[in-house]
C-alpha positions in Angstrom: -15.9 -11.2 13.7 -13.4 -10.6 17.2 -15.4 -7.1 19.6 -12.2 -5.1 18.6 -13.2 -5.1 15.0 -16.7 -4.4 15.5 -16.1 -1.6 17.7 -13.3 -0.1 15.8 -15.5 0.1 12.9 -18.4 1.5 14.7 -16.0 4.6 15.7 -14.5 4.8 12.2 -18.2 5.1 10.8 -18.9 7.6 13.3 -16.1 10.1 12.0 -16.7 12.2 8.6 -16.2 10.3 5.3 -13.8 12.8 3.2 -14.2 10.8 0.2 -17.9 11.1 0.0 -18.0 13.7 -2.7 -15.1 15.8 -4.6 -16.1 18.9 -3.0 -15.7 17.4 0.8 -12.2 15.9 -0.3 -11.4 19.1 -1.5 -12.3 20.7 1.9 -10.2 18.3 3.5 -7.2 19.0 1.7 -7.2 22.4 2.5 -6.6 21.2 6.2 -4.2 18.4 6.1 -1.5 17.5 9.1 2.2 17.1 7.7 3.3 13.3 8.0 3.1 11.6 11.2 6.6 11.7 12.9 8.9 8.5 12.7 7.8 6.9 16.6 10.1 7.1 19.3 9.6 3.3 19.9 10.9 2.6 15.8 14.2 5.5 16.4 14.8 2.9 19.9 14.6 -0.3 18.1 16.2 0.7 14.5 19.3 2.4 13.0 17.4 5.4 11.2 18.8 6.2 7.9 17.5 9.7 6.4 18.4 11.1 2.7 16.8 13.3 0.5 15.8 11.9 -3.6 14.6 14.2 -5.9 13.7 16.4 -3.3 11.9 13.8 -1.0 12.7 12.1 1.9 13.4 8.5 2.5 13.8 6.8 5.3 15.3 3.5 6.1 14.8 1.5 9.2 17.0 -1.4 9.8 16.5 -3.4 12.8 19.6 -3.3 15.8 18.7 -6.9 16.6 17.9 -9.6 14.8 18.5 -8.1 11.2 18.3 -10.7 8.0 19.3 -8.4 5.5 16.1 -8.5 3.1 14.9 -5.5 2.3 11.5 -4.2 2.0 10.0 -0.9 0.3 6.8 0.3 1.9 4.5 2.8 0.1 2.1 4.2 2.0 -2.0 4.8 1.5 -3.8 7.7 1.9 -5.6 7.9 -2.2 -2.4 9.6 -3.5 -3.6 13.2 -1.9 -3.3 12.1 1.9 -0.1 12.2 4.0 1.4 9.0 5.6 0.0 8.5 9.3 0.4 6.9 12.5 -1.3 4.0 11.4 1.4 3.4 8.6 3.9 3.3 11.2 2.7 0.9 13.4 2.4 -1.5 10.2 5.8 -0.6 9.3 6.8 -1.4 13.3 4.7 -4.8 13.1 6.4 -6.0 9.5 10.1 -5.2 11.2 9.3 -7.1 14.6 7.8 -10.3 12.6 10.8 -10.0 10.0 14.0 -8.5 10.9 13.8 -6.7 7.5 15.0 -3.5 6.6 12.1 -1.3 5.5 12.3 1.6 3.6 9.8 4.2 3.4 9.9 6.8 0.2 7.6 9.8 0.6 6.9 10.7 -2.7 5.0 13.7 -3.6 1.1 13.3 -3.4 -1.6 14.7 -5.8 -2.6 17.5 -6.9 1.3 18.8 -6.4 3.0 16.1 -8.0 1.8 13.0 -10.2 2.7 9.4 -11.0 5.4 10.5 -13.6 6.9 12.2 -10.7 6.2 9.4 -8.2 7.9 6.6 -10.8 11.0 8.7 -11.2 11.2 8.8 -7.6 10.9 5.3 -6.8 12.9 4.6 -9.5 16.0 5.8 -7.9 15.1 4.5 -4.7 14.5 0.9 -5.9 17.5 0.9 -7.9 19.6 1.9 -4.3 17.7 -1.0 -2.4 18.8 -3.2 -5.2 22.5 -2.4 -4.6 22.4 -2.8 -1.0 20.1 -5.5 -1.0 23.1 -7.8 -2.9 21.6 -11.4 -2.8 19.1 -10.5 -0.5 15.4 -10.9 -0.8 13.6 -7.5 -2.2 9.6 -6.7 -1.3 7.7 -4.4 -2.4 4.7 -3.8 0.3 2.1 -1.4 0.9 -1.6 -0.5 1.8 -4.3 1.0 -0.3 -3.1 3.3 -3.1 0.6 2.5 -1.8 -0.2 -1.2 -2.7 -1.6 -0.1 -6.1 1.9 2.0 -6.5 3.6 -1.6 -5.4 2.3 -3.1 -8.2 2.8 -0.7 -10.6 6.6 -0.1 -9.6 6.2 -4.1 -10.3 5.3 -3.4 -13.5 7.8 -0.3 -14.4 10.5 -3.1 -13.2 9.3 -5.5 -15.8 9.0 -3.1 -18.4 12.5 -1.2 -17.8 14.0 -5.1 -17.1 15.3 -4.4 -13.7 15.5 -7.3 -11.5 12.0 -7.9 -9.9 10.9 -8.3 -6.4 11.0 -11.3 -4.7 6.9 -10.5 -4.0 4.7 -8.2 -3.0 2.7 -7.6 0.2 -0.6 -5.8 -0.5 -2.8 -4.3 2.1 -6.6 -3.2 0.8 -5.1 -2.2 -2.5 -6.5 0.7 -4.5 -6.1 -1.2 -8.4 -8.1 0.8 -10.4 -8.5 4.4 -9.5 -11.9 4.9 -11.9 -13.8 3.2 -9.7 -16.4 2.1 -12.3 -17.0 -1.6 -11.2 -20.5 -2.2 -10.7 -20.2 -3.9 -7.7 -18.9 -1.0 -5.7 -22.5 0.0 -5.6 -23.2 -2.9 -3.3 -20.5 -2.5 -0.8 -20.7 1.3 -0.6 -23.2 1.6 2.2 -20.8 -1.0 4.6 -17.4 0.9 4.3 -16.8 3.5 6.8 -13.8 5.0 5.2 -14.2 5.2 1.7 -16.3 6.3 -1.3 -16.2 6.3 -4.8 -16.7 10.1 -6.2 -14.0 11.5 -4.0 -11.4 8.6 -4.9 -12.1 9.0 -8.5 -11.3 12.7 -8.1 -8.1 11.9 -6.3 -7.2 9.2 -8.9 -7.5 11.9 -12.0 -5.7 14.0 -9.9 -2.8 11.7 -9.6 -3.3 10.0 -12.8 -2.0 13.8 -14.7 -1.7 14.0 -18.3 -2.0 10.1 -18.2 -5.2 8.3 -18.7 -6.8 7.1 -15.7 -6.9 3.4 -17.4 -2.5 3.7 -17.8 -1.5 0.1 -15.5 0.9 2.4 -14.1 -2.0 4.3 -12.7 -4.9 1.3 -12.4 -2.6 -1.5 -12.5 -5.9 -3.9 -12.7 -5.4 -2.5 -16.5 -2.3 -4.2 -16.8 -1.7 -7.7 -18.4 -0.3 -8.8 -15.3 2.2 -11.1 -16.7 5.7 -11.8 -15.3 4.8 -10.3 -12.3 6.4 -11.5 -8.7 3.8 -13.5 -6.6 1.9 -11.6 -4.5 -0.2 -11.7 -1.4 -3.2 -9.8 -0.9 -5.1 -8.9 2.7 -8.3 -7.6 2.1 -11.2 -6.3 4.2 -14.9 -7.6 3.2 -16.4 -4.1 4.3 -14.0 -2.1 1.5 -14.7 -1.0 -1.7 -12.0 -1.7 -3.1 -12.8 -5.7 -2.4 -14.5 -6.3 -6.2 -11.8 -4.7 -8.0 -9.1 -6.8 -6.0 -11.1 -10.3 -6.5 -10.6 -9.1 -10.0 -7.1 -8.5 -10.3 -6.6 -11.7 -8.1 -8.5 -13.4 -11.2 -6.9 -12.0 -13.9 -3.0 -12.5 -12.6 -3.5 -15.9 -11.8 -4.9 -16.7 -15.4 -1.5 -14.9 -17.3 0.4 -16.8 -14.3 1.3 -14.7 -11.9 0.8 -16.5 -8.7 -2.0 -14.2 -6.4 -3.1 -15.4 -3.0 -6.2 -13.1 -1.5 -7.0 -13.8 2.0 -10.4 -11.7 2.4 -11.5 -10.9 5.8 -15.1 -10.4 5.8 -15.9 -8.3 8.4 -12.5 -5.9 8.1 -12.7 -2.4 7.2 -9.8 -0.7 4.9 -6.7 -1.2 5.9 -7.5 -3.2 8.9 -3.9 -4.1 9.5 -3.5 -0.8 10.6 -5.4 -1.4 13.9 -2.8 -3.8 15.7 -5.5 -4.3 18.9 -7.6 -6.3 16.8 -7.3 -10.1 16.3 -7.8 -10.2 12.5 -4.7 -7.2 11.9 -2.5 -9.3 14.0 -3.1 -12.4 11.8 -2.6 -10.8 8.7 0.7 -8.9 9.8 1.6 -12.7 11.0 0.9 -14.2 7.6 2.5 -11.1 5.5 5.3 -11.6 8.0 6.0 -15.1 7.2 6.1 -14.6 3.5 8.7 -12.1 4.0 10.8 -14.5 6.0 10.0 -17.5 3.6 11.8 -15.4 0.9 8.8 -15.1 -1.3 8.9 -18.9 -2.0 5.3 -20.1 -2.4 
């Protein structure tokens, strides 16, 4: 474990865990800040496209130098109830630097005002637009936390609707089962400085709306996971999502969906946002290599 990882985890542990209970989550949602603005560095290095789809903003970033034509749709985390933060822009910037890809960031609506049904209607339009622009170039879905779970859900949607499949999925600490019922979660909960099952389960119920929380578009672990794109996962070992990520990997590989899980034993949830750590840089390097290769194993 790097010293930077150790210090960062200690700082995170000193902050209140808003997911500790359903009540603490509701209180935190009453004081949400808006989405973090696009950093000046990305405005300098990328051509920025902005448009509105179904009332939601979509930002597209194309590097001014070294653009490859590869497309990435990046879906941010936040338990479906919290906005995009600065760490998400750091991940996006890191992927652009490493790949030359054009990255599209859709600002999907958050629960409880919006539900998964709203998000999939919106993302279907975004995905079809990116496919049309990409032509013969690779298209990837990527995301962190709930955004990574939503990326898997979108791949399931593409499979079921007969759309061209993404070339691959790049998942950072994915949330794959909003029920939070895996018994192994309790073992990890004392070691996770950021997450807790009760608040997360409440957020998952709000996101599901009229759907059951076990619907595969809400909790992709409950899908058959057949005929999905090659998937690469980077997961912290001090993260309560680890047991479900391990179960997902085993199930996906058993059904013929090639899935690679890299567990960073001492890392916390979405550690790739802490780019000052050696672990984050190495994980992002590996993710970038997969994108540059076009998703080939």
